[in-house]
C-alpha positions as CSV (number, residue, x, y, z in Angstrom):
1,X,0.6,17.0,40.1
2,X,4.1,17.6,38.6
3,X,6.9,15.1,38.4
4,X,9.9,14.2,40.5
5,X,10.5,12.4,43.7
6,X,8.3,12.8,46.7
7,X,9.0,16.1,48.4
8,X,10.9,17.6,45.4
9,X,8.0,19.4,43.6
10,X,7.6,22.9,44.8
11,X,4.0,23.3,43.5
12,X,3.0,20.1,45.3
13,X,4.7,21.4,48.5
14,X,2.9,24.7,48.2
15,X,-0.5,23.0,47.8
16,X,0.3,20.8,50.8
17,X,1.2,23.7,53.0
18,X,-2.0,25.6,52.1
19,X,-4.3,22.6,52.8
20,X,-2.5,21.5,55.9
21,X,-2.6,25.1,57.3
22,X,-6.4,25.1,56.6
23,X,-6.7,21.8,58.5
24,X,-4.7,23.1,61.5
25,X,-6.8,26.3,61.6
26,X,-10.0,24.3,61.4
27,X,-8.9,22.1,64.3
28,X,-7.8,25.1,66.4
29,X,-11.1,26.9,65.9
30,X,-13.2,23.8,66.5
31,X,-14.5,23.7,62.9
32,X,-13.4,20.2,62.1
33,X,-16.0,17.3,62.4
34,X,-13.8,14.6,60.9
35,X,-10.7,14.1,58.7
36,X,-9.1,11.4,56.6
37,X,-5.6,11.7,55.2
38,X,-3.6,9.5,52.8
39,X,-0.9,9.8,50.2
40,X,-2.0,12.9,48.3
41,X,-5.4,12.9,49.9
42,X,-7.1,15.1,52.5
43,X,-10.8,14.8,53.2
44,X,-12.4,17.0,55.8
45,X,-15.9,17.3,57.1
46,X,-16.6,20.7,58.8
47,X,-19.0,21.7,61.5
48,X,-21.9,23.6,60.1
49,X,-22.4,26.0,63.0
50,X,-19.7,28.6,62.1
51,X,-20.1,28.8,58.3
52,X,-18.9,32.4,58.0
53,X,-15.6,31.7,59.7
54,X,-15.2,28.5,57.7
55,X,-16.0,30.3,54.4
56,X,-13.4,33.1,55.1
57,X,-10.7,30.5,55.8
58,X,-11.6,28.5,52.8
59,X,-11.6,31.6,50.6
60,X,-8.0,32.4,51.7
61,X,-6.9,28.9,50.8
62,X,-8.7,28.9,47.4
63,X,-7.1,32.3,46.6
64,X,-3.7,30.8,47.2
65,X,-4.5,27.7,45.1
66,X,-5.9,29.7,42.2
67,X,-2.8,31.8,42.2
68,X,-0.6,28.7,42.0
69,X,-2.7,27.4,39.2
70,X,-2.4,30.6,37.3
71,X,1.4,30.6,37.7
72,X,1.8,26.8,37.0
73,X,-1.1,25.8,34.7
74,X,0.8,22.7,33.4
75,X,1.4,21.4,36.9
76,X,-2.0,21.7,38.6
77,X,-5.6,22.1,37.9
78,X,-8.4,22.9,40.3
79,X,-11.6,21.0,39.9
80,X,-14.7,22.2,41.8
81,X,-17.2,19.6,42.9
82,X,-20.5,20.9,44.4
């Protein structure tokens, strides 16, 4: 995603903030089952019991990511894996 030194790319920073906010929200609401983080990687497994709340939060994050992709198509691409 983009070029430059770590911490200097605004699109990368925006993506990070959106995803980290989702992670914090899921922890706060007890939606998180497990997590794994690394350099440029965030994997989360969510509790299945509260799917509606999880879906609403994820929709918000996806809306932000899709907006970023629309504004910066050369710097990021969303790939959906089902």
